[in-house]
C-alpha positions in Angstrom: 0.0 0.0 0.0 2.8 2.4 0.8 4.3 1.9 -2.6 1.1 3.0 -4.3 1.2 6.3 -2.4 4.8 6.8 -3.1 4.4 6.0 -6.8 1.5 8.5 -7.1 3.1 11.1 -4.9 3.3 13.7 -7.7 -0.4 13.3 -8.4 -1.3 13.6 -4.7 0.7 16.8 -4.6 -1.3 18.0 -7.6 -4.5 17.1 -5.8 -3.5 19.1 -2.8 -2.7 22.1 -4.9 -5.7 21.8 -7.2 -8.3 21.9 -4.4 -11.8 21.1 -5.7 -10.4 19.8 -9.0 -8.7 17.1 -7.0 -11.9 15.1 -6.8 -11.4 14.2 -10.5 -7.9 13.1 -9.8 -9.1 11.0 -7.0 -11.3 9.0 -9.3 -8.4 8.5 -11.7 -6.1 7.2 -9.0 -8.7 4.8 -7.6 -9.5 3.4 -11.0 -5.9 3.0 -11.9 -5.0 1.1 -8.7 -6.7 -1.5 -6.5 -6.6 0.6 -3.4 -8.3 -0.9 -0.4 -10.9 0.9 1.7 -8.3 2.6 3.9 -6.5 4.1 0.9 -9.7 5.4 -0.5 -10.5 7.2 2.8 -7.0 8.6 3.0 -7.1 10.1 -0.5 -10.6 11.5 -0.1 -9.7 13.2 3.2 -6.7 14.8 1.5 -8.9 16.2 -1.2 -11.7 17.3 1.1 -9.3 19.1 3.5 -7.8 21.1 0.7 -11.1 21.9 -1.0 -12.8 23.1 2.2 -9.8 24.8 3.8 -10.2 22.5 6.8 -8.5 23.4 10.1 -8.9 22.1 13.6 -8.1 25.6 15.0 -11.0 26.2 17.4 -10.9 28.8 20.1 -12.9 28.3 23.3 -13.6 30.6 26.3 -16.0 30.7 29.1 -16.6 33.2 31.9 -19.2 35.0 34.0 -20.6 38.5 33.2 -22.4 40.4 35.9 -26.2 40.7 35.6 -27.1 43.5 33.2 -23.7 43.4 31.5 -23.1 43.2 27.7 -21.7 40.3 25.7 -20.3 41.8 22.4 -18.8 39.7 19.6 -17.0 41.4 16.7 -16.2 39.4 13.6 -15.1 40.2 10.0 -15.6 37.2 7.8 -18.0 34.6 9.0 -21.2 34.1 10.8 -22.1 34.7 14.5 -24.7 32.5 16.2 -26.1 33.3 19.6 -28.1 30.8 21.6 -29.3 30.3 25.3 -26.7 29.1 27.8 -27.5 26.1 30.0 -25.8 27.7 33.0 -24.6 31.1 34.4 -21.5 31.3 32.2 -21.0 32.8 28.8 -19.5 30.2 26.4 -17.7 31.0 23.2 -16.5 28.8 20.4 -14.7 30.3 17.3 -13.7 28.0 14.5 -11.2 29.4 12.0 -10.9 28.3 8.4 -8.8 29.6 5.5 -8.0 28.7 1.9 -5.0 30.8 0.9 -4.5 32.6 4.3 -3.2 31.0 7.5 -6.0 30.7 10.2 -3.3 30.9 12.9 -2.6 34.5 12.0 -6.1 35.5 13.1 -6.3 35.9 16.9 -9.4 35.6 19.0 -9.1 38.2 21.8 -11.3 38.4 24.9 -11.4 41.8 26.7 -13.2 41.8 30.0 -14.3 45.3 31.2 -16.6 47.0 33.7 -19.6 46.8 31.3 -19.2 43.1 30.3 -17.0 41.3 27.8 -15.9 42.0 24.2 -14.7 39.1 22.0 -13.0 40.0 18.6 -11.5 38.2 15.6 -8.3 40.3 15.2 -6.7 40.0 11.7 -3.1 40.8 10.9 -2.7 44.5 10.3 -1.7 45.4 6.7 1.3 47.6 6.3 0.5 51.2 6.4 -2.8 50.8 8.2 -3.8 51.6 11.8 -3.4 48.7 14.1 -6.3 46.2 14.3 -7.3 46.2 17.9 -10.0 44.7 20.1 -11.0 47.9 22.0 -14.5 48.1 23.6 -14.2 51.9 23.7 -13.6 52.2 19.9 -15.8 51.7 16.9 -15.1 48.3 15.2 -12.9 49.1 12.2 -10.6 46.5 10.8 -8.4 46.1 7.7 -7.7 42.6 6.2 -6.1 43.1 2.8 -7.6 40.0 1.1 -7.1 37.7 4.1 -9.7 35.0 3.4 -9.8 33.4 6.9 -13.4 32.9 8.1 -14.2 32.8 11.8 -17.5 31.2 12.7 -18.6 32.1 16.3 -21.1 30.2 18.4 -21.9 32.0 21.6 -24.1 30.8 24.5 -25.5 33.6 26.6 -27.3 33.4 30.0 -30.6 35.2 30.4 -30.5 38.9 31.5 -27.3 40.0 29.5 -27.4 42.3 26.6 -26.1 40.9 23.3 -24.3 42.9 20.6 -23.1 41.1 17.4 -21.1 42.8 14.7 -19.6 41.3 11.5 -18.9 42.4 7.9 -19.3 39.4 5.7 -21.6 36.9 7.4 -25.0 36.2 8.7 -26.2 36.8 12.3 -28.5 34.5 14.2 -29.9 34.9 17.7 -32.8 32.6 18.3 -35.0 31.7 21.3 -33.3 34.1 23.6 -34.4 36.1 26.7 -32.1 39.0 26.1 -32.0 42.5 24.6 -30.1 42.2 21.3 -28.5 44.5 18.7 -27.1 42.9 15.5 -25.2 44.6 12.7 -23.6 43.2 9.5 -22.9 44.4 5.9 -23.3 41.3 3.8 -25.6 38.8 5.3 -29.1 38.0 6.6 -30.1 38.6 10.2 -32.5 36.3 12.1 -33.4 37.2 15.7 -36.1 36.1 18.2 -36.2 37.1 21.8 -38.6 37.9 24.6 -36.7 41.2 25.1 -36.1 43.9 22.5 -34.0 43.7 19.4 -32.7 45.9 16.6 -30.8 45.0 13.4 -29.0 46.6 10.5 -27.5 45.1 7.3 -26.9 46.2 3.8 -27.1 43.1 1.6 -29.5 40.8 3.3 -33.0 40.4 4.8 -34.0 40.8 8.4 -36.3 38.4 10.3 -37.1 39.7 13.8 -39.5 38.6 16.5 -39.6 40.8 19.6 -41.2 40.5 23.0 -40.7 44.1 24.1 -40.1 47.7 22.7 -37.9 50.0 24.8 -38.8 53.6 25.5 -36.1 54.9 23.1 -37.5 53.0 20.2 -35.8 50.6 17.7 -34.4 50.6 14.2 -34.4 47.9 11.5 -32.6 48.8 8.2 -31.4 47.1 5.1 -30.7 48.2 1.5 -31.1 45.0 -0.5 -33.6 42.7 1.3 -36.9 42.3 3.0 -37.9 43.2 6.6 -40.1 40.8 8.6 -41.1 42.1 12.0 -43.1 40.1 14.5 -44.5 42.2 17.4 -46.7 41.3 20.4 -50.4 41.6 19.6 -50.8 44.3 22.3 -47.8 46.4 21.2 -48.1 50.1 21.7 -45.7 51.9 19.3 -45.3 54.4 16.5 -44.3 53.0 13.1 -42.2 55.0 10.5 -41.8 52.7 7.5 -39.9 53.6 4.3 -39.2 51.6 1.2 -38.3 52.3 -2.5 -38.7 49.2 -4.6 -41.2 47.0 -2.8 -44.4 47.2 -0.7 -45.7 47.0 2.9 -48.1 44.5 4.5 -49.3 44.3 8.1 -51.4 41.8 10.0 -51.7 44.2 13.0 -54.3 46.9 13.2 -52.6 50.2 12.5 -54.0 53.7 12.5 -52.3 55.7 9.7 -51.3 59.2 10.5 -50.3 62.1 8.2 -49.8 61.8 4.5 -49.6 58.4 3.0 -47.4 57.8 0.0 -46.4 54.9 -2.2 -43.0 54.8 -0.4 -43.6 55.8 3.2 -46.2 55.5 5.9 -46.5 56.7 9.5 -48.8 54.8 11.8 -49.8 54.0 15.3 -50.1 50.6 16.9 -52.4 50.5 20.0 -52.0 53.6 22.1 -48.8 54.6 20.3 -45.5 54.9 22.0 -41.8 54.3 21.2 -40.9 54.8 17.5 -40.0 51.8 15.4 -38.0 52.9 12.3 -38.3 50.4 9.4 -36.3 51.0 6.2 -35.4 49.2 3.0 -34.6 50.2 -0.5 -34.9 47.1 -2.6 -37.4 44.9 -0.7 -40.7 44.8 1.1 -41.8 45.3 4.7 -44.0 42.8 6.6 -45.4 43.5 10.1 -47.2 40.8 11.9 
């Protein structure tokens, strides 16, 4: 068996370099030799690892955040998924994968501070750029210069903590939670459901949000290319300011319209009125239920 792999070493090297095209080479090697099951598994694993950019580089952290504190996760490339914790600790898993770039060059930093904890995917700083830092007191701004490492976060959060999720290229999910939540991305969908309040903003993606409460300061849901689906309590008291350009609006809740109604904007009142909900899309429709 070892001779077969030595004899075909140049081809295996080509498979490793060719990535997805290596699947074809795998079929050629297996037909041209009488490899047993172990050899088949070995070759397929080589090809799949190269094609998927596989890495076992997974970061893990757990710790406590005081009641009322904030759990903030800052990513760049990759999704962030929040879910309820089983116990009193915040639990974080971050899996790094890259094709051309080295996942080991991307650091996961945890900064504990008086307001809670901030977890960041910190990429190598390109020459001539300001340093990429995980600083809770600064706006999240990062430069990557074509670094293709993706970091997928999975975060378990206890009830009563505020959640903030930020990424650039990736979807955000926060489902079946009992927290107040704010989610922001550029390229990706947002899906959130909570018994607390939530707000969301993306550019290229749709927003699906189910809320249990509306805070006195109001909330905002915005996208450019995508639909907005907002699920509110049946007895919600709020003002609605909805704007769209290429799309429409539908509502299953009784809404009293106020002021001038146009084809691209409405202002209405739910129940007795109250905090302002700002809904905005350019290329998409708005659904309130």
